[in-house]
BAFI-3210 file (N, C-alpha, C; in Angstrom, 3 decimals, decimal comma, padded with zeros to 6 digits):
// residues 251
n [1|2|3|4|5|6|7|8|9|10|11|12|13|14|15|16|17|18|19|20|21|22|23|24|25|26|27|28|29|30|31|32|33|34|35|36|37|38|39|40|41|42|43|44|45|46|47|48|49|50|51|52|53|54|55|56|57|58|59|60|61|62|63|64|65|66|67|68|69|70|71|72|73|74|75|76|77|78|79|80|81|82|83|84|85|86|87|88|89|90|91|92|93|94|95|96|97|98|99|100|101|102|103|104|105|106|107|108|109|110|111|112|113|114|115|116|117|118|119|120|121|122|123|124|125|126|127|128|129|130|131|132|133|134|135|136|137|138|139|140|141|142|143|144|145|146|147|148|149|150|151|152|153|154|155|156|157|158|159|160|161|162|163|164|165|166|167|168|169|170|171|172|173|174|175|176|177|178|179|180|181|182|183|184|185|186|187|188|189|190|191|192|193|194|195|196|197|198|199|200|201|202|203|204|205|206|207|208|209|210|211|212|213|214|215|216|217|218|219|220|221|222|223|224|225|226|227|228|229|230|231|232|233|234|235|236|237|238|239|240|241|242|243|244|245|246|247|248|249|250|251]
n.u [037,262|037,124|036,387|037,301|036,114|037,843|037,259|038,755|039,822|042,238|043,736|044,881|043,543|042,888|045,449|045,318|042,673|042,666|045,088|045,222|042,584|043,226|045,500|044,113|042,373|043,550|045,463|043,409|043,138|041,628|040,722|041,706|040,855|041,250|039,442|039,549|038,768|039,287|041,139|043,491|046,249|046,351|047,157|047,740|046,786|049,645|050,273|049,550|051,518|054,152|053,576|050,666|050,735|053,588|054,964|053,225|049,512|049,581|049,683|049,643|052,696|052,417|050,284|051,328|053,396|052,076|051,052|053,050|053,585|051,536|051,063|052,864|051,489|050,490|047,707|046,847|048,688|047,220|044,801|040,825|038,839|035,863|034,473|034,523|033,152|032,529|032,564|030,329|029,120|031,648|032,410|032,553|031,959|031,774|034,202|034,131|036,627|037,409|038,982|040,168|041,285|041,717|041,840|039,941|037,197|037,007|036,204|034,142|032,211|031,156|029,303|029,213|030,407|028,816|026,470|027,307|027,555|025,087|023,851|025,605|024,618|022,092|022,089|022,835|025,067|028,015|028,431|030,910|031,955|033,924|034,396|034,290|033,717|030,839|029,260|029,658|028,070|025,661|024,861|024,145|021,534|021,321|021,200|018,878|016,933|018,084|020,642|023,400|027,195|029,596|032,061|032,384|030,819|032,043|034,718|035,666|035,656|036,971|039,700|040,258|039,915|042,004|043,984|044,026|045,278|047,557|047,286|044,984|041,545|042,564|041,180|038,689|036,444|034,464|032,124|030,152|029,690|030,539|028,953|027,018|025,532|025,046|023,397|021,495|020,738|019,003|020,363|020,299|022,267|024,711|027,375|029,231|031,019|032,483|035,559|038,923|041,625|042,486|042,804|042,019|043,578|045,429|045,763|044,142|040,783|039,686|039,212|037,733|035,073|032,005|029,240|026,614|024,147|022,222|023,458|025,270|027,839|029,528|031,836|033,730|035,907|039,684|040,707|038,926|039,706|040,907|038,995|036,605|037,449|037,884|035,363|034,056|035,794|034,777|031,879|032,620|033,771|031,568|029,888|027,925|025,886|024,198|021,751|019,200|019,580|019,453|020,228|022,878|024,835|028,255|031,568]
n.v [062,321|062,688|064,472|063,247|063,393|063,247|063,198|064,091|063,307|065,500|063,798|060,568|059,013|055,805|054,341|052,425|052,440|055,051|055,465|053,538|053,485|056,451|055,861|053,996|055,598|057,496|056,478|055,739|057,958|060,344|062,890|063,322|065,120|066,705|067,076|068,478|069,947|072,270|073,003|071,771|069,841|066,680|063,786|060,220|057,745|056,827|054,517|052,323|052,678|051,820|049,319|047,907|046,541|044,619|045,259|044,120|044,057|046,631|048,546|047,217|046,457|047,940|049,653|051,373|052,367|053,985|055,299|057,211|058,646|059,554|061,682|063,345|064,886|067,498|068,131|066,503|068,634|070,729|070,883|071,033|072,928|071,667|073,261|075,764|076,217|073,859|073,638|071,765|071,689|070,938|068,241|065,006|062,666|061,125|059,589|058,296|057,340|054,980|054,129|054,132|055,226|057,731|060,302|059,995|060,623|063,681|064,079|062,029|063,456|065,573|067,871|069,974|068,414|066,430|067,376|068,669|065,633|064,830|067,343|066,200|063,949|064,365|064,848|062,712|061,340|058,937|057,740|056,285|054,510|052,978|051,094|052,717|054,854|054,688|055,670|058,361|058,990|057,434|059,115|061,524|060,904|059,529|056,632|055,621|052,689|052,027|049,730|048,445|048,393|048,214|048,388|044,892|044,101|041,750|041,779|043,960|043,959|041,606|042,296|044,195|042,536|041,215|043,094|044,615|044,704|045,643|047,672|048,828|050,645|050,918|050,147|050,249|052,700|054,322|053,457|051,973|049,482|049,913|048,659|048,090|051,013|052,337|050,228|051,063|053,740|052,860|051,640|049,044|046,687|044,762|042,475|040,644|037,266|035,521|036,966|037,454|037,510|037,736|039,354|041,261|042,088|044,333|042,201|040,634|039,954|038,230|037,566|040,680|042,047|044,011|046,163|047,170|049,857|051,626|054,673|054,475|052,808|050,229|048,766|046,809|046,858|047,741|045,330|045,016|047,565|047,440|046,482|048,150|051,111|049,857|049,417|051,880|053,362|052,305|053,151|056,116|055,968|055,049|057,649|058,586|058,198|055,036|055,246|054,023|051,583|047,852|046,846|045,289|042,797|042,302|041,064]
n.w [-035,398|-031,957|-028,692|-025,415|-022,011|-019,215|-015,944|-013,083|-009,482|-007,234|-006,390|-006,489|-007,444|-009,914|-011,605|-013,721|-014,679|-015,532|-017,491|-019,082|-020,727|-021,901|-023,317|-025,133|-026,383|-027,414|-029,261|-031,040|-032,434|-031,327|-028,815|-025,818|-023,116|-019,490|-016,391|-013,489|-009,767|-009,419|-011,237|-011,199|-011,543|-011,725|-009,701|-009,347|-007,405|-005,327|-004,093|-005,985|-008,242|-006,915|-005,795|-003,891|-001,342|000,073|-002,526|-004,282|-005,794|-007,211|-009,980|-013,335|-015,321|-017,798|-018,190|-016,028|-017,731|-019,538|-018,150|-017,397|-019,480|-020,273|-018,222|-018,766|-020,683|-023,128|-022,724|-020,267|-018,484|-018,218|-017,038|-017,453|-015,440|-013,070|-011,580|-012,683|-014,948|-017,891|-021,635|-022,485|-025,246|-026,672|-026,140|-026,675|-025,449|-022,005|-019,291|-016,571|-013,966|-011,709|-008,296|-005,094|-002,588|-000,268|-001,335|-003,823|-002,522|-003,095|-005,886|-006,071|-004,233|-005,425|-005,747|-008,323|-010,280|-010,305|-011,256|-013,739|-014,827|-015,333|-017,047|-019,003|-019,548|-020,472|-022,646|-024,471|-025,414|-025,272|-022,202|-020,396|-017,361|-014,635|-011,702|-009,081|-010,587|-010,947|-009,297|-009,196|-011,037|-009,998|-007,661|-008,795|-009,518|-011,437|-012,367|-011,494|-011,909|-014,217|-015,908|-014,643|-013,981|-011,366|-009,062|-007,566|-004,662|-003,058|-004,482|-003,287|-000,762|-000,258|-001,228|000,833|003,497|003,025|003,506|005,489|007,876|007,630|006,175|007,039|006,797|004,215|001,665|001,570|000,554|001,424|004,698|003,224|000,508|-002,556|-004,644|-002,812|-002,529|-004,711|-005,453|-003,824|-004,449|-006,240|-008,632|-011,353|-011,053|-012,326|-011,759|-013,395|-014,628|-012,234|-010,819|-009,296|-010,182|-012,758|-015,740|-018,337|-021,169|-023,696|-025,643|-025,065|-024,042|-022,928|-020,104|-019,327|-018,850|-019,276|-019,325|-021,948|-021,924|-023,737|-024,093|-022,772|-021,149|-019,048|-016,479|-014,273|-012,843|-012,737|-014,324|-016,569|-018,154|-020,582|-022,718|-022,006|-022,518|-026,008|-026,522|-025,933|-027,568|-030,193|-030,175|-031,063|-033,018|-034,399|-034,796|-033,520|-030,418|-029,674|-029,092|-029,079|-028,818|-027,699|-024,128|-023,374|-022,071|-022,334|-023,334]
ca.u [038,411|036,324|037,060|036,749|036,645|038,309|036,957|039,612|040,233|043,569|044,827|044,451|042,700|043,379|046,445|044,913|041,550|042,574|045,877|044,788|041,637|043,753|046,729|043,410|041,163|044,131|045,683|042,633|043,310|040,955|041,620|041,492|040,902|041,088|039,121|039,806|037,574|039,868|042,445|045,033|047,253|046,285|047,968|047,635|047,411|050,839|050,627|049,586|052,751|055,109|052,932|050,349|051,377|054,773|055,288|051,937|048,727|049,478|049,132|050,143|053,957|051,986|049,513|052,163|054,171|050,990|051,273|054,431|053,363|049,682|050,822|053,468|050,842|049,926|046,264|046,932|049,044|046,477|043,193|039,755|038,074|034,558|033,712|034,603|032,525|032,890|032,095|029,952|029,276|032,761|032,930|031,688|032,187|032,612|034,827|034,615|037,304|037,627|039,982|039,660|042,184|040,737|041,531|038,808|036,070|036,479|035,691|032,970|031,501|031,490|027,872|029,489|030,607|027,333|025,454|027,715|027,455|023,485|023,889|025,913|023,574|020,934|022,613|022,398|026,229|028,460|029,119|031,393|032,108|034,143|034,923|033,801|032,702|029,428|028,938|029,255|026,396|024,253|024,721|023,704|020,706|021,107|020,949|017,795|016,490|019,503|021,424|025,170|028,283|030,617|033,127|031,553|031,052|033,440|036,124|035,794|035,774|038,463|041,162|040,219|040,496|043,756|045,278|043,189|046,002|048,768|046,700|043,249|040,494|042,704|040,539|037,084|036,469|033,405|031,507|029,403|030,541|030,150|027,405|025,460|025,468|024,806|021,931|020,435|020,175|018,214|021,177|020,211|023,418|024,669|028,749|029,448|031,327|033,168|036,810|039,704|042,790|042,708|042,386|041,700|044,896|045,293|045,703|043,220|039,746|038,350|038,781|036,965|033,231|031,050|027,790|026,524|022,848|021,699|024,845|026,017|028,858|029,981|032,704|033,999|037,230|040,896|040,772|038,088|039,704|040,691|037,877|035,664|037,853|038,159|033,920|033,764|036,145|033,756|030,919|032,984|033,728|030,112|029,786|026,853|025,362|023,485|020,400|017,572|020,034|019,023|021,319|023,434|025,993|029,672|033,111]
ca.v [062,727|063,658|064,797|062,831|064,483|062,688|064,441|063,018|064,424|066,066|062,899|059,223|057,592|054,722|054,032|051,833|053,224|056,562|055,795|052,776|054,245|057,521|055,607|053,280|056,636|058,694|055,870|055,701|059,315|061,127|063,885|063,389|066,287|066,399|068,140|068,451|070,278|073,912|072,974|071,778|068,907|065,291|062,524|058,934|056,820|056,327|052,959|051,836|052,721|050,692|048,244|048,733|046,070|043,961|045,284|043,527|044,373|047,357|048,702|046,401|047,495|048,537|050,944|052,222|053,263|054,526|056,549|058,031|059,210|060,368|062,301|064,441|065,307|068,575|068,391|066,385|069,552|071,239|070,429|072,192|072,821|071,241|074,133|077,224|075,131|073,058|073,803|070,520|071,454|070,556|066,931|063,904|061,143|061,275|058,686|058,420|056,300|055,030|054,716|053,686|055,483|059,173|061,335|060,098|061,663|065,141|063,745|061,243|063,638|066,963|068,102|070,257|067,657|065,714|068,645|068,161|064,501|065,613|067,812|065,737|062,833|064,697|065,077|061,360|061,028|057,848|057,970|055,031|054,573|051,716|050,859|053,897|055,902|054,894|056,639|060,206|058,778|057,366|060,604|062,230|060,486|059,076|055,283|055,037|051,948|051,176|048,376|049,072|047,691|049,107|047,133|043,982|044,025|040,804|042,132|045,119|043,199|040,661|043,291|045,211|041,415|041,103|044,332|045,705|043,853|046,426|049,217|049,507|050,536|052,075|049,695|051,185|054,311|054,274|052,090|051,328|048,947|050,767|048,083|048,417|052,376|052,264|049,447|051,320|054,820|052,591|050,786|047,351|046,429|043,471|042,422|039,719|036,251|036,114|036,938|038,156|037,949|037,346|040,914|041,648|042,866|044,624|041,550|039,288|040,639|036,982|037,898|041,056|042,089|045,291|046,430|048,504|049,713|052,080|055,429|054,022|051,640|050,424|047,888|046,123|047,258|047,617|044,349|045,710|049,003|047,773|046,416|049,543|051,794|049,755|049,613|053,259|054,007|051,976|054,072|057,219|055,406|055,361|059,005|058,820|057,034|054,196|055,603|053,120|049,753|047,278|046,669|044,104|042,479|042,126|040,474]
ca.w [-034,267|-030,797|-027,878|-023,872|-020,963|-018,127|-014,738|-012,306|-008,498|-007,446|-006,291|-005,531|-009,267|-010,090|-012,627|-014,914|-015,489|-016,286|-018,110|-020,867|-021,994|-022,379|-024,366|-026,506|-027,407|-028,341|-030,682|-032,380|-032,775|-030,344|-028,087|-024,446|-021,850|-018,009|-015,724|-012,125|-009,168|-009,767|-012,366|-010,426|-012,272|-010,866|-009,404|-009,140|-005,872|-005,462|-004,099|-007,308|-008,848|-006,185|-005,353|-002,574|-000,472|-000,451|-003,674|-004,976|-005,916|-007,817|-011,632|-014,026|-016,026|-019,260|-017,366|-015,711|-018,949|-020,099|-017,388|-017,373|-020,775|-019,769|-017,652|-019,702|-022,448|-022,731|-021,705|-018,626|-017,729|-018,440|-017,318|-017,261|-013,880|-013,218|-010,990|-013,424|-015,845|-019,168|-022,799|-023,107|-026,783|-027,601|-025,378|-027,444|-024,326|-020,628|-018,881|-015,188|-013,558|-009,529|-007,535|-003,839|-001,815|000,534|-002,420|-004,412|-002,071|-003,281|-007,048|-005,586|-003,386|-005,879|-006,878|-008,976|-010,788|-010,508|-012,155|-014,990|-015,491|-015,434|-017,968|-019,809|-019,330|-021,165|-024,538|-025,231|-025,916|-024,695|-020,973|-020,006|-015,744|-013,851|-010,696|-008,070|-011,427|-010,967|-007,612|-009,389|-011,766|-009,735|-006,550|-009,299|-009,494|-013,273|-012,264|-010,914|-012,759|-015,222|-015,796|-014,588|-013,241|-010,809|-008,234|-007,058|-003,234|-003,399|-004,607|-002,366|000,734|-000,633|-000,913|002,496|004,198|003,121|003,872|006,549|008,839|007,340|005,745|007,927|005,972|002,504|000,507|002,119|000,545|002,881|005,101|002,582|-000,417|-003,763|-005,037|-002,258|-002,594|-006,160|-005,591|-002,477|-004,825|-007,565|-010,014|-011,235|-011,072|-012,855|-011,846|-014,585|-014,275|-011,166|-011,066|-008,431|-010,593|-014,353|-016,205|-019,962|-021,917|-025,107|-026,644|-024,923|-023,889|-022,698|-018,898|-018,823|-018,907|-019,744|-019,915|-022,290|-021,902|-024,281|-024,677|-021,089|-020,573|-017,642|-016,127|-012,723|-012,313|-014,070|-015,369|-017,681|-019,004|-022,221|-023,229|-022,035|-023,914|-027,029|-026,931|-026,002|-029,200|-031,491|-030,481|-030,896|-034,550|-035,485|-034,917|-032,736|-029,558|-030,327|-028,072|-029,108|-028,726|-026,570|-023,329|-023,639|-021,090|-023,539|-023,025]
c.u [037,024|037,128|036,652|037,028|036,503|037,957|037,897|039,793|041,402|044,338|043,917|043,527|043,477|044,193|045,858|043,719|041,496|044,052|046,028|043,702|042,238|044,762|045,402|042,804|042,388|045,223|044,969|042,017|042,280|041,887|040,852|041,914|040,460|040,237|039,185|038,985|038,090|041,090|043,332|045,279|046,885|047,000|047,331|047,533|048,574|051,555|050,754|050,438|054,229|054,610|051,875|050,737|052,471|054,847|054,298|050,874|048,481|049,302|050,276|051,670|053,209|050,982|050,757|052,939|053,058|050,745|051,658|053,828|052,432|050,275|052,190|052,551|050,490|048,683|046,167|047,563|048,435|045,112|042,128|039,254|036,730|033,655|033,729|033,053|033,370|032,036|031,524|029,485|030,508|033,523|031,845|031,512|032,487|033,214|035,158|035,007|036,793|038,814|039,520|040,337|041,093|040,835|040,478|037,249|035,734|035,882|034,433|031,774|030,709|030,126|027,920|029,679|029,615|026,225|025,973|027,641|025,971|023,466|024,111|025,261|022,572|021,264|022,515|023,931|026,608|028,897|029,578|031,815|032,809|034,870|033,875|033,102|031,310|028,959|028,766|027,816|025,206|023,976|024,012|022,486|020,459|020,992|020,119|017,199|017,274|020,291|022,868|025,787|028,931|030,823|032,174|031,665|032,258|034,166|036,577|036,372|036,875|039,777|040,578|040,393|041,613|044,695|045,227|044,774|047,011|048,267|045,088|041,951|041,230|041,677|039,250|037,290|035,094|032,912|031,057|029,893|030,141|029,068|026,642|024,694|024,646|023,143|020,954|019,995|019,492|018,685|020,623|021,611|023,890|026,618|029,473|029,817|032,824|034,948|037,679|040,957|043,238|041,967|042,676|042,788|044,163|044,753|044,569|042,138|039,092|038,216|038,015|035,769|032,620|030,410|027,586|024,489|022,458|023,265|025,637|026,498|029,419|030,987|033,120|035,005|038,806|040,770|039,923|038,630|040,344|039,547|036,568|036,147|038,181|036,175|033,583|034,212|035,180|032,442|031,288|033,365|032,436|029,625|028,307|026,313|024,806|022,134|019,592|018,152|019,483|020,090|021,506|024,619|027,604|030,751|033,857]
c.v [063,624|063,616|063,842|063,740|063,324|063,530|063,232|063,909|064,389|064,822|061,555|058,354|056,776|054,817|053,743|052,313|054,208|056,391|054,645|053,097|055,895|056,644|054,749|054,603|057,430|057,780|055,611|057,175|060,321|061,801|063,652|064,237|065,596|067,436|067,757|069,796|071,880|073,869|072,758|070,646|067,914|064,661|061,670|058,543|056,248|055,148|052,185|051,821|051,792|049,593|048,744|047,644|044,718|044,075|044,710|044,464|046,010|047,535|047,652|047,281|048,192|049,679|051,842|053,121|054,120|055,815|057,584|059,099|060,061|061,326|063,813|065,158|066,532|068,916|067,690|067,662|070,560|071,027|071,232|072,211|072,740|072,388|075,349|076,805|074,507|073,223|072,416|070,586|071,019|068,882|065,747|063,010|062,069|059,765|058,940|056,830|056,233|054,746|054,669|054,581|057,223|060,082|061,579|060,665|062,698|064,526|062,876|061,857|065,120|066,783|068,947|069,173|066,625|066,092|068,330|067,058|064,587|066,062|067,175|064,441|062,742|064,948|063,765|060,747|060,197|058,689|056,546|055,850|053,007|051,857|051,221|054,470|055,826|055,361|057,802|059,917|058,394|058,471|061,125|061,502|059,724|057,450|054,493|053,994|051,617|050,547|049,182|047,828|048,615|047,399|046,040|044,217|042,792|041,002|043,148|044,583|042,129|041,389|043,986|043,650|040,918|041,731|044,811|045,176|045,197|048,021|049,565|049,405|051,122|051,232|049,989|051,997|054,589|053,067|051,471|050,727|049,816|049,835|048,184|050,129|052,168|051,537|050,381|053,148|054,356|051,744|049,673|047,162|044,440|043,296|041,115|038,499|036,618|036,042|037,394|038,544|037,988|038,846|040,609|042,389|043,790|043,935|040,425|039,744|039,817|037,418|038,852|040,989|043,258|045,183|047,477|048,705|051,443|053,273|055,088|052,359|051,735|048,931|047,637|047,309|047,328|046,564|044,215|046,693|048,766|047,567|047,214|050,707|051,801|049,831|051,084|054,291|053,652|052,616|055,460|057,128|055,453|056,532|059,407|057,649|056,248|054,141|054,458|051,645|049,193|046,744|045,187|044,046|041,843|041,502|040,009]
c.w [-033,002|-029,692|-026,514|-023,147|-019,774|-016,874|-013,693|-010,765|-008,425|-007,013|-005,892|-006,968|-009,536|-011,340|-013,660|-015,532|-015,951|-017,194|-019,265|-020,798|-022,299|-023,422|-026,002|-026,732|-028,122|-029,260|-031,361|-032,788|-032,360|-029,457|-026,652|-023,566|-020,363|-017,322|-014,138|-011,467|-009,639|-010,917|-012,427|-011,603|-011,227|-010,526|-008,943|-007,767|-006,385|-005,261|-005,004|-008,223|-007,951|-005,848|-004,011|-001,299|-000,747|-001,715|-004,914|-004,983|-006,602|-009,273|-012,165|-014,596|-016,861|-018,788|-016,846|-016,399|-019,779|-019,477|-017,298|-018,595|-020,708|-019,121|-018,029|-021,077|-021,703|-022,519|-020,324|-017,913|-017,597|-018,650|-016,854|-015,520|-013,974|-012,151|-011,286|-014,569|-017,204|-020,127|-023,075|-024,350|-027,648|-026,668|-026,071|-026,395|-023,426|-020,089|-017,257|-014,353|-012,259|-009,252|-006,162|-002,706|-001,725|-000,729|-003,300|-003,829|-002,652|-004,686|-006,785|-005,033|-004,003|-006,126|-007,389|-010,599|-011,478|-011,387|-013,354|-015,643|-015,992|-016,732|-019,129|-020,496|-020,531|-022,952|-025,430|-025,529|-025,238|-023,460|-020,474|-018,096|-015,587|-012,551|-009,810|-009,197|-011,116|-009,442|-008,094|-010,095|-010,702|-007,961|-007,373|-009,697|-011,082|-013,295|-012,076|-012,208|-014,445|-014,981|-015,630|-013,588|-012,332|-009,895|-007,817|-005,752|-002,944|-003,564|-003,813|-000,910|000,429|-000,187|000,340|003,129|004,046|003,232|004,464|007,868|008,966|006,733|006,256|006,523|004,392|001,486|000,480|002,174|001,489|003,478|004,341|001,480|-001,523|-004,308|-004,197|-002,251|-003,521|-006,162|-004,717|-003,874|-006,801|-008,949|-009,729|-011,748|-011,264|-012,819|-012,680|-013,823|-013,010|-011,301|-009,903|-009,081|-012,439|-015,051|-017,992|-020,376|-023,277|-026,042|-026,285|-023,928|-023,194|-020,938|-018,809|-019,403|-018,795|-019,635|-020,414|-022,412|-022,062|-024,804|-023,671|-021,212|-019,554|-017,544|-014,304|-012,237|-013,043|-015,102|-016,420|-018,311|-020,227|-022,820|-023,310|-022,840|-025,345|-027,281|-027,298|-027,519|-029,963|-031,458|-030,896|-032,736|-035,544|-035,504|-033,738|-031,592|-030,133|-028,832|-027,913|-028,871|-027,846|-025,730|-023,549|-022,721|-022,337|-022,448|-024,223]
res [m|s|t|i|l|f|p|l|p|d|r|d|f|d|v|t|e|v|s|v|p|w|r|v|l|t|r|a|g|h|i|v|r|f|a|t|q|d|g|s|v|a|a|c|d|p|r|l|l|s|g|v|l|l|g|q|l|g|a|d|k|e|p|k|a|f|y|a|e|m|i|a|s|p|e|f|l|a|p|w|s|w|n|v|g|v|d|l|d|s|v|d|a|m|w|f|a|g|g|h|a|r|g|m|r|q|y|l|e|s|l|a|l|q|a|l|a|r|r|f|w|e|t|g|r|p|v|a|s|i|c|h|g|p|l|v|l|a|r|a|g|l|l|a|g|r|r|t|s|c|l|p|r|y|m|e|l|t|a|w|s|l|t|a|w|k|l|g|d|y|y|r|t|y|p|e|c|v|e|d|e|v|r|r|l|g|g|v|v|e|t|g|p|f|t|l|i|a|r|g|t|n|e|n|d|a|p|a|w|i|l|e|d|q|q|y|l|s|a|r|w|p|g|d|s|y|l|l|a|k|r|l|a|g|r|l|a|e|g|s|p|v|s|g|a|s|p|s|p|t|r]
***
């Protein structure tokens, strides 16, 4: 049994990118702990529960059901504080989720969280990130020269262009796209096969894609959440990170 730490902003995290790995990892017998800036209980982006636009573009039914279970769990209701300090000796892996609404900036810009990420990275234990999550690692200086995935520019700009007439810059967390910033900070970004609709599920990993580079696992968007969580669970089952493994994109 391992403990995985999920840092979260106080609000606006992505439903799927948190609830799916929570369910996959806890079903595998692991403990998921959460950390927010000051130990406040977090909340997801509410649009992803109700539908971003005209009832569409939100989380799927199963991740929403997982979210309802997750927010009632004792661990979710008693998060740690990344500002006060986290005992990393008790943490076996970290998961950096994404989300694009404005509340994510608290998490994406936290110098304390970046410092925590650097300390954990040095242990060689598994680190997983998805969508906007790699921004935390890139801003911490951890992705220079490393192969990584993240939210592709084409996905970010497509979502923004389809909804800007109603929602403005809801899909643009920053003027600079996630992919562009990660590249500017030295990340060797790979975005896998083109997709806009097809998502991986618990039963079907075919539409999903992730990248593995030593102890680091990364993915593009909510549609990769199941596969990324399964691969992290696999690493934990091995008992130690494969720190000398050759990097390989997988699907």
